[in-house]
N, C-alpha and C positions, 0 to 999 in steps of 0.2 A: 840372536840369529836363529832362524828356523833350521832344524836338522832335516836334511834331505837324503836319507839313506834307504828309502824304500819301505819304511815302516810307518804305519798310521800313528797318529797322536795317541790313540788308545793303547796300541802296542808299546809305544815308548813309555807311557805312564805306568803300565802294568809291569814292565821290566824294571823300571826305576823303583817302584814300590817293592817288588820282590828282592831286588838287590839291596835295598835299605834294610830289610829284615835280615838278609844274609850278613851284611856289614855289622849290624847290631849284635847278632849272635856271635860273630867272630870277635868283636870287641869285648863282650862279656866273658867269653872263653879265654881270650888273651889275658885279661886282668886276673881271672881265676888261676890260670897257669902260672902267672908271675907270683901271685900270692902263695901258691903251693910250692913253687920253686924256692921262695924265700923262707918258708916255714917248715919244710919237710925235715924230719929227724928220724933217727932210729937206724936199724941194721942196714937197710938198703939206701941210706942217705945219699951217697955219691951217685949211685946208679939212677935213682929217681930225680935227684937234683939235675943231672944231665938230660934225662928224658924230658922233663918239664921244660928245660931250656931249649932243647931241640924243637919241641912242639910249639912253644911260643914264638920262636924265630921263624918257623914255617908259616905260622898264622899271621905274624906281623907282615911278612911279605905279601901274603894274599889279601890282607886288609887293604893295603895300598892299591892292589889291582882292582878290588871291588869298587873302591872309591873312584878310581880313574874310569872304570866302566860306566858308572853312574854319570860322570861328567861327559863322557863320549856320547851318551844318549841324550844329553841336554839337560840333565838334572843337576840339582844342587845337593851336595853330599852333607849329611848331618855330621856334627862333630863334637857334641857335648855328651857327657855321661847321662844327663837327663834325657836327651834325645835317644840315645842307645837303649836305655832302660824302657822307654816308651814303645820301642819297636821290636825288642827282643822277644823270643819265645823261651829263653832260658832264664834261670834264676841266679841271682848273685850268690856267692859263697859268703856267708856271714859268720861262720864258725871256724875254729881252728881244728882241723880234722886229723885223724890218724892216717897213716899211709894208705891203708886199705880203703878208708872212706874217701880219701882224695882220689884214688884210682877209680873207685866205683862212680863217684860223681863225674869225673872227667869222661869215663866211658859212656855214661848216660847222656852227657851233653853232646858228645860226638855222634852218638846214635840218633839223638833228637835232631841234630843238624842234618844228618844224612837223610832221615825220614822226611823232614820238612823240605829239603832241597829236592828230593826225588818227586814229591808231590808238586812242587813248583814246576819242575821240568815236564811232568806229565800234562799238567794244565796248560803250560805254554805251548807244548807240541800240538794240543788240540785247538787252541784259540789264538795263536800268534805265529808270525813269520819271522820272529827275532831269533834266527838260528845261531847268530853269534853269541847271544846271551845264553841260549840253551846249551851250546857247546861249552861256554865258559863255566856255567853252573855245574855241568857234568864233571869238568876237571876239578872244581873245588870239592865236589862231593867225593871224588876219588881220593883226594888228600885226606879227608876226614875218615874215609874207610880205612886207609893205611894207619892213621893215628889210632883209631879205635882198635884195630887189630893188634897193634903193639901193646896197648894198655890191657886188652883182653887176655893176652898171654901172661901178663903179670898176675892176673887174678885167677888163672887156671890152676 
C-alpha cells in the first residue's frame, strides 16, 4: 500500500536509507556493549558491568524504535548481522580489550554515531520535509550524547 503522509517517494527513500544506517550502527554498538559487559574484569568490574548493561538496555529499546520508524515509512527493516555490517559506519570489536580500551572504543563509537547522525539531520533539513524523522533522529542523537558523556567521565 502506498504511504500518503505528505512526503515524496524520494524523501521516504532517503529517510529509510538514513534510518538503516542508524539501525546498523546501533546493532553493532549493542553487540559490542554486550561483549564488553560479559568480558569486563578488574578493579571497576561491577561498576562497568552495570554501565555497559544500562547502555545496551537503552540502545536495545531504541533499536526497536528505529526498526518501527522504517516500517512506518513503508520500508523493510534489515535483520541479519550480514546486513548490519554492510550498512554500518562502525567497526566490530574483534579483540578482548582492557577496561580503558573498552571505554575508549565505546566513546569513539558514540561520538561517531553522534557526528554521523548530526550530518544526516543537517542534510535532511536542507533536502527533505520529513520533520518526524528529523525530530526522531535528534532524540536518538541526544541519547548517544548522554552515553558518551558518561563514558567520557570514566576516562577523565
